[in-house]
N, C-alpha and C positions, 0 to 999 in steps of 0.2 A: 314519404317518397323523396329520394335523393335527387338533387339537381346539379347540373354541371356548373361549377363556380364561374368558369369563363363565360358561359352563356348568360348567367345572371348579371355579370359585370357588363357584358355587351348590351344587355337589355336596359340596364340602368343608364348607360351612356346614351343609348338611343332615346330613352325617355327624357333624359336631361336636355339633350340637344333639341328635341321637339318642344320641350317646355320653354327653352330660351327663344326659339324661333317664333312660336305662337305668342309668347309674351311681348316680343318686339313688334310683331304685327299688330297686336292689340294696342300697344302704345302709339304707334304711328297712325293707326286708324282713329284713335281718340283725338290725336292732334289735328288730323285733317277734318274730322267730323265736328269738332267743337265750334268753329265759326258758323257752320251751317245750322247747328243746333241753337246757337245764340240768335241767329236770324229768325229761325222758326219760332222760338219762344217769344221773341220781341214782336212778331207779327200779331200776337194776341194781346199786346199791351198798348195802351194809349200813350200819346206823347207826354201827357201829364204824369202818368205812372212811371215812364222811363226817366223823366226829369226828377221825380222824387227819389227813386230807388237806384238810379244808375242803369247803365246799359246791360249789365250782367245781373239778372235777378229773375226769380221765378214769377210767372204771371199771377196776379191776384185772382184772375178768372179767365177762362178760355172762351172769350166772346169773339164772334165773327164780325163785330162792328167795324174794326179797323180794316178788315178785308173789303167790306162794303164801301167804306169811306175811300179806300184806295182806288176802288173801281169807279166810283161816281163823284167824289168830291175833292180828291187831292189836287193841289195846284201844280200845273205844268206850264212853264213859261208864262206865268201870270194869268193863266186861265184855269179856274177851279172847277173843272168838269170831269175830273177823274182821269185815270190812265186808260180807260176803255177805248177812246178814239185812236190812241197811239198803238194799242194792242191790235186793233183791227187794221191799222196801217201796216203793221209788220206782217200780218197774215196776207194782206193784199199784195205785198211786195214779195214775200218769201215763197208762197205757193206757185205763182206763175213763173217766177225767176228760176225756181228749182226745176219745174217741168221743162221750160225752154232749154236751160243749160244742159240738162240730162239728155233731152232728145237730140240736141246738136252733138253732144259728146258721143252718144251711141252711133250716130250716123258717121261722124268723123272717124271714130275708132274702127268701124267696119270698113270704111274706104281705105284708111291708111294701113290696115293690116292685111286686107284681102284683095284690094284693087290697086296695087301699087303702080305708079306711073312716074315718068321722069320728073324729078323735083319733089316727089312725095316725102322723101327723107328730110329735105330742107324745110318743107312746110311743117312737118312734125317737129323738127328742131325749133322752129320759131314759135309754134304753139307751146312746146315744152318749156321754152324760155319764160313764158308767162307765169309758170308755176313759181319761179324764183324772183319775179319782179315785185318789188314792194308796191303796195297800192298807192303810196304817196307819189310815186313817179307818174302815175296816170291822172292825177288830179287836174292839172292844167289842160291836158287834151280833153278830158271829160267836161270840164267847165266850158270849153269852147263848143263842144258838141251839144251840151245842154242848152247853151244860149242860141245856137243855130236852130235847134229843134223846138225851142220854147218849152222845154220840159223842166226848167229849173224850179225848185220848190214844188215838186210833184212826185207822187208815188210812182207814176209811170216812168219818170226819169230814173228812179232807183231800180225799177224792174229791168229797164234796158241795161243799166250799168252792171247789175249783178248777173244778168243773163250772159253778157259778154265776158265779164271777169271770170265766171265759173267755167267757161268752155275749156280752158287749159287743163284744169283738174279732171273734168269729166272725160275729155278726150284721152288723157293719159291713162286713166283707169280702164276705160273701155278698149282702147287700142291694145294695152297689155293683156287684157282678158281675151280678146278675139284672136290675138296672136297665138294663143295656146290651142285654139280650135283647129283640128287637122285641115289642111288645105284640100285634102281629098274630098271632103264633104262639099266644098264649093265647086270643085271640078266635076264631081258626079252630078250635082244639080245643073251645072252648065251643059253637060252632055245631054241631060234630059230635056234641055230647051229652056231652062229657067234663066231669066235675065237678072239684071242688077237688083231691082226692087223685089222680085219674087224670091230670090235667094235670101235677101234681107228679112223679109216677112216670114218665110216658111222654114228657113234653116237657122239663121243667126239669131233672130229675135227670140225664138223659143228656148235657146240656150242661155239667154241673157239675164233672166231674173236675178241671179245672185249678184252680178255686178251692177245691175240697175238699182237694186236695194242699197248697195254700198254708196253709189253716187247720190241717190236721193237723200239718204241720211246725212251724208257729208255736206251736201249743198244746203239742205234745210237748216242744219245747225250753224253752218258758217254764215249764211245770209242772215239768219235770225239774230245772231250775236254780233253782226258787223256794226261798227260804230262810226268809222271815219267818213264814209260817203254820206251817211244819213246826217251827220253833223254839218258837213260842208254844204250839201245841196238842198237841205230842207230846213224849215222852221215852222214853229207854231203847230197848227193842226196837221201838217203834213209829216211831222217827225215820226220815225219808227220808235218803238218802245225803248230800245237801248239808249237812244239820245234823250228821250223824255225822262228816263231815270236820272240822268245827270242834272236836269233842270227842274226836277220835282221839288216841291216845297218840303219843309221840315214836318215830320209827322207821317205816320202810316208808311214809312219808307221800307220797313222790313216786309210788310205785306205786298207792297208794290214790287219789290225785288223778286219775291217768290212767284208772283203772278207772271212776271216777265220770264222767269226761268222755267215755268211749267211746261210750255210746248216742247222745248228741246229735251227736257227730262222725260216727257211722255213718249217722244219719238225713240229715245234710247231704251226706255223701259220695255216697249213692245218690239223694237227692231234691233236692239243691241246684239242679240244672238245671231240674227241674220246678217248683221254687219260683219261680225267676226267670221261667220261661215262663208260669206261671199268673198272675203279677202283670202281666206285659206284655200277655198275652192279654186279661185283664180291662180293661186300660187302653185298648187299641186297638180292641176289638171294636165 
């Protein structure tokens, strides 16, 4: 059967371009995945094995002993009780701070988008400014506040800091999302006799799951991975896991790193598609 030579050439060009594109993607994927693969393999190797064969080598055996030691025995700031206390500290900090900052962001976004009042634009501008403010700028004010409230070297102090610091982002996300909701819905509910809170609970909140998922994922990963405030305001048993990683002793470090990275990876694994969907839904609504 005869074929069109021009069509064959076009097909070859298309196939060649696809081959180049996917080849480059594989190369870049390998470059980015190699460090993670090295860390994963080393998490099954003891410190003595790494010392004998170097950092890049195949494990002699796939034992979970290094993971157990990292959880229960690795030395952090001179205390050899494992990374578990610091892991639980991060959970104690991240979960309530995420919930508080998200709740305040949803309410702020609702007010600033649907209940505008004189000065509301200025207030939003000041909140929005916090998105661009480096955290280092707020260290001294927070140090004074922590001293006045006697919350220094406490997970409760970090909960307060992250709850307040996250309001700028959550307010921005929620305000932009609620601004896309038709004002007619709020007016219709007001005509029917609904007040501020009833409109919030019955009208706005049922429309909010996409943006709430976005803010929860954003806040959880940001707070979990935060280092500066934990390093400055906590020490010893009160440190979150990101700070403890920097002060962990030699040995079991790869397993410790993976344990610390597990919660954000788990959040993105189960919620990543909802994160993208929430962003796009807010943009296209």
